[in-house]
C-alpha positions as CSV (number, residue, x, y, z in Angstrom):
1,M,148.3,138.8,186.0
2,T,145.5,136.4,185.0
3,A,145.3,133.7,182.4
4,G,144.2,136.3,179.8
5,G,146.9,138.8,180.7
6,G,144.8,141.6,182.3
7,A,144.3,142.9,185.8
8,S,142.1,140.8,187.9
9,R,138.7,142.1,189.1
10,V,138.2,142.5,192.8
11,D,134.5,143.1,192.9
12,E,133.3,139.6,191.9
13,Y,133.3,136.2,193.7
14,A,132.1,132.7,192.9
15,V,128.8,132.0,194.7
16,S,128.5,128.3,194.1
17,K,129.5,125.5,191.6
18,A,127.8,122.5,190.2
19,Y,128.7,118.9,191.0
20,L,130.3,118.2,187.6
21,V,132.7,121.1,187.7
22,P,136.2,119.5,187.7
23,V,138.0,119.7,191.0
24,V,141.5,118.9,189.8
25,G,143.6,121.4,187.9
26,F,143.1,121.9,184.2
27,V,143.8,124.2,181.2
28,G,140.9,125.1,179.0
29,V,139.9,127.5,176.3
30,V,137.0,130.0,176.0
31,H,134.5,128.5,173.6
32,S,131.7,131.1,173.5
33,V,130.9,134.4,175.2
34,F,127.5,135.9,175.9
35,A,126.2,138.9,177.9
36,T,126.0,137.1,181.3
37,A,127.9,133.9,180.7
38,C,130.7,132.2,178.9
39,N,131.6,128.6,178.1
40,I,135.1,127.2,178.7
41,V,136.1,123.8,176.9
42,V,137.8,121.5,179.3
43,D,138.6,118.0,178.0
44,G,135.5,117.9,175.8
45,L,133.3,119.3,178.6
46,L,131.8,122.8,178.5
47,L,132.1,124.6,181.8
48,T,129.7,127.5,182.1
49,V,130.6,130.6,184.2
50,Q,127.4,132.7,184.6
51,D,125.7,135.4,186.6
52,A,124.5,134.3,190.0
53,A,120.8,135.0,189.0
54,R,120.9,132.1,186.6
55,Q,120.2,128.6,187.9
56,H,122.8,125.9,187.7
57,T,123.5,123.6,184.9
58,P,125.5,120.4,185.8
59,T,128.8,122.1,184.8
60,S,128.3,125.7,185.9
61,V,129.9,128.2,188.2
62,R,127.6,131.1,189.5
63,V,129.4,134.5,190.0
64,A,128.2,137.5,191.8
65,V,129.3,141.1,191.6
66,A,129.4,143.6,194.6
67,G,126.4,145.8,194.5
68,P,123.3,145.4,192.2
69,A,125.4,144.9,189.1
70,I,124.9,141.8,186.8
71,W,128.1,139.8,186.2
72,S,129.4,140.0,182.6
73,P,132.4,138.1,181.2
74,S,135.5,140.1,180.2
75,V,137.0,137.5,177.9
76,R,137.4,136.6,174.3
77,V,136.8,133.4,172.4
78,G,140.0,131.5,172.3
79,D,141.4,132.9,175.5
80,R,143.2,130.5,177.9
81,A,141.5,129.5,181.1
82,V,143.6,127.8,184.0
83,H,142.3,126.0,187.1
84,R,145.0,125.6,189.7
85,A,144.8,125.0,193.5
86,G,141.1,125.6,193.4
87,V,141.3,129.0,191.6
88,L,139.9,129.5,188.1
89,S,141.6,132.3,186.1
90,F,140.5,133.5,182.6
91,G,140.5,136.9,180.9
92,N,140.3,139.4,183.7
93,H,138.6,137.0,186.1
94,V,140.1,135.2,189.1
95,L,137.5,133.0,191.0
96,D,138.2,131.0,194.1
97,L,136.2,127.8,193.7
98,D,137.8,125.8,196.6
99,R,135.3,126.5,199.3
100,V,132.1,127.5,197.5
101,P,128.9,125.5,198.0
102,V,128.3,122.7,195.5
103,W,124.9,122.4,193.9
104,A,123.7,118.9,193.1
105,P,120.3,117.6,192.3
106,A,118.4,115.8,194.9
107,P,118.6,112.0,194.8
108,V,116.0,110.5,192.5
109,A,113.1,109.2,194.4
110,H,111.7,105.7,193.5
111,G,108.3,105.9,195.2
112,D,105.2,105.3,193.0
113,P,103.4,108.6,192.5
114,I,99.7,109.1,193.2
115,R,98.5,109.2,189.6
116,S,95.5,111.6,189.7
117,P,97.2,114.6,191.3
118,V,100.2,114.1,189.0
119,H,98.0,114.0,186.0
120,R,96.3,117.2,187.1
121,R,99.7,118.8,187.5
122,L,100.7,117.6,184.0
123,A,97.6,119.2,182.7
124,C,98.5,122.5,184.5
125,L,102.0,122.3,183.0
126,A,100.6,121.8,179.5
127,A,98.3,124.8,180.1
128,A,101.2,127.0,181.3
129,R,103.2,126.0,178.2
130,R,100.3,126.9,175.8
131,G,99.9,130.2,177.5
132,H,103.6,130.9,177.3
133,L,103.6,130.0,173.5
134,G,100.6,132.2,173.0
135,D,102.1,135.1,174.7
136,R,105.4,134.8,172.8
137,G,103.8,134.0,169.4
138,Y,105.8,130.8,169.0
139,Q,104.6,127.9,166.9
140,T,106.0,124.4,167.0
141,A,107.2,123.1,163.6
142,P,104.7,120.5,162.2
143,Q,107.4,117.8,161.6
144,L,108.8,118.3,165.1
145,E,105.3,117.9,166.6
146,R,104.8,114.7,164.6
147,D,108.2,113.3,165.8
148,V,107.4,114.2,169.4
149,R,104.0,112.4,169.2
150,T,105.6,109.4,167.7
151,L,108.2,109.3,170.5
152,G,105.5,109.7,173.1
153,A,103.4,106.8,171.7
154,L,106.5,104.5,171.5
155,L,107.4,105.3,175.2
156,A,103.7,104.9,176.3
157,G,103.7,101.4,174.6
158,G,106.8,100.4,176.5
159,L,108.7,99.7,173.3
160,A,107.1,96.3,173.2
161,Q,107.0,95.6,169.4
162,P,110.0,94.5,167.4
163,S,109.7,97.4,165.1
164,D,109.6,100.0,167.9
165,C,113.4,100.1,168.2
166,Q,113.8,101.3,164.5
167,E,110.9,103.7,164.9
168,L,112.5,105.1,168.0
169,E,115.8,105.5,166.2
170,T,114.2,107.4,163.4
171,A,112.1,109.7,165.7
172,V,115.1,110.5,168.0
173,A,117.5,111.0,165.1
174,R,115.1,113.4,163.4
175,L,114.8,115.5,166.6
176,I,118.5,115.9,167.0
177,G,119.6,119.3,165.6
178,A,116.0,120.1,164.4
179,G,115.4,123.8,164.6
180,A,117.5,126.9,164.8
181,G,119.6,128.4,167.6
182,L,122.4,127.4,169.9
183,T,120.2,124.6,171.3
184,P,117.8,123.5,168.5
185,S,114.1,122.8,169.5
186,G,114.4,119.0,169.0
187,D,117.5,118.8,171.3
188,D,115.7,120.7,174.1
189,V,112.7,118.3,173.7
190,L,115.0,115.3,174.1
191,V,116.7,116.8,177.2
192,G,113.3,117.2,178.8
193,V,112.3,113.6,177.8
194,L,115.5,112.3,179.2
195,A,115.0,114.2,182.4
196,A,111.5,112.8,182.8
197,L,112.5,109.2,182.1
198,C,115.6,109.4,184.5
199,R,114.1,111.3,187.4
200,G,110.4,110.4,186.9
201,G,110.8,106.7,186.1
202,N,110.3,105.7,189.7
203,G,112.4,102.5,189.3
204,S,110.4,101.3,186.4
205,P,112.4,98.9,184.3
206,H,110.5,100.1,181.2
207,A,111.5,103.7,181.9
208,A,115.2,102.6,182.5
209,V,115.2,100.7,179.1
210,A,113.7,103.7,177.2
211,F,116.2,106.0,178.9
212,D,119.1,103.8,177.9
213,R,117.9,103.3,174.3
214,I,117.3,107.0,173.7
215,G,120.7,107.8,175.3
216,A,122.4,105.4,172.9
217,I,120.7,106.9,169.9
218,V,121.7,110.4,171.1
219,S,125.3,109.2,171.3
220,R,125.2,107.9,167.7
221,H,123.7,111.1,166.2
222,V,124.8,113.9,168.5
223,H,127.3,115.1,165.9
224,R,124.4,116.5,163.9
225,T,123.8,119.4,166.3
226,T,125.7,122.4,167.7
227,D,128.6,122.1,170.2
228,I,126.6,123.6,173.0
229,S,123.5,121.5,172.5
230,A,125.6,118.4,172.0
231,H,127.1,119.1,175.5
232,Y,123.7,119.1,177.1
233,L,122.5,116.1,175.3
234,R,125.5,114.1,176.3
235,L,124.9,115.1,179.9
236,A,121.2,114.3,179.8
237,A,121.9,110.9,178.2
238,R,123.9,110.1,181.4
239,G,121.3,111.4,183.6
240,H,122.6,114.9,184.3
241,V,120.2,117.8,183.8
242,G,120.1,121.3,185.1
243,E,118.5,122.8,188.2
244,P,115.2,124.0,186.6
245,L,114.4,120.7,185.0
246,S,115.4,118.4,187.8
247,V,113.4,120.5,190.3
248,L,110.4,120.7,188.1
249,V,110.2,116.8,187.6
250,D,110.7,116.2,191.2
251,S,108.1,118.8,192.2
252,V,105.5,117.2,189.9
253,L,106.0,113.7,191.4
254,A,106.4,114.9,195.0
255,G,102.8,116.1,195.2
256,V,103.7,119.6,196.3
257,D,101.2,122.5,195.9
258,A,100.1,123.4,192.4
259,E,101.4,127.0,193.0
260,V,104.9,125.6,193.6
261,V,104.8,123.4,190.4
262,D,103.6,126.4,188.5
263,A,106.5,128.5,189.8
264,R,108.9,125.7,188.8
265,A,107.3,125.6,185.4
266,R,107.9,129.3,185.0
267,D,111.5,128.8,185.8
268,V,111.8,126.3,183.0
269,L,109.9,128.4,180.6
270,G,112.2,131.3,181.2
271,I,115.2,129.5,179.7
272,G,116.2,131.0,176.4
273,A,113.9,132.3,173.8
274,S,112.1,128.9,173.3
275,S,114.5,126.4,174.9
276,G,112.3,126.3,178.0
277,S,109.0,125.6,176.3
278,D,110.6,122.9,174.2
279,A,112.2,121.2,177.2
280,L,108.8,121.4,179.0
281,L,107.2,119.7,176.0
282,G,109.8,116.9,176.5
283,V,109.0,116.6,180.2
284,L,105.3,116.4,179.4
285,T,106.0,113.7,176.8
286,G,108.3,111.7,179.1
287,L,106.2,111.9,182.3
288,G,102.9,111.2,180.4
289,A,104.4,108.1,179.0
290,V,106.0,107.0,182.3
291,L,102.7,107.2,184.1
292,E,101.1,104.9,181.6
293,L,103.9,102.3,181.5
294,P,102.9,98.7,182.6
295,S,104.7,99.0,186.0
296,H,102.2,101.7,186.9
297,T,99.1,100.5,185.2
298,Q,99.2,97.2,187.0
299,T,98.9,98.9,190.5
300,H,96.7,101.8,189.8
301,E,93.3,102.5,188.2
302,K,93.8,104.2,184.9
303,V,93.0,107.9,184.9
304,A,91.1,109.2,182.0
């Protein structure tokens, strides 16, 4: 018998798990259930069990099914989940997590990027996002656009003025919970910004300060948003973002082929209905500001 009381499935198996999935035993509760994923609450953390076709979050387990089928959770909200001796049991599922590969993002590189190619790639990312929005008929809310522009200007200025801290607090607080859905648009933007500052800061003390300040503001106001979105915001504020975002930021700064960067952008844009495009807006805002911070402008000719 499993934690949910039913017969266990024999046609499924864990493919990989993310680096923040707990390795010690725990008892959790199913928080939410979707077509190809479910979330389990474990000591305030959301553990996501999902179909193997989806890329990793920092706390996810990817599951495959024998044959061409897509994995779907057979579980209800409130069901008990148990992890013991490396085996995760919930509903009709029994998954051996003991010997599966562990996904973790690559170490953050601290080399100074070559600015011109990076700026061209940022322009390509912006064009990809505009095309995606046009195809889907999305339109960013005017207030959200204003708050994002304010945030970008503050970051580009290095938060140098005494009044910048209060303006930053106001802009970030307004973004948290702004918009509809399980992960509102403003939250997705902030996750993208934090990913850019953390992984794209290249050792800049200005980027580090901005990351810390935004993370602190997020911690103060994260109660304003949904449980799922708050989970991802808390992780991002600690420097933990999922596979699509971390790979995209790394690819932009590493100088890989434009076709590869475009493919990584499509991976991000494919997240949710609009979450990917909002997160990409955050990446563009964060990276655009990082590349204009004083630590970079002192050593490189400014690119128009």
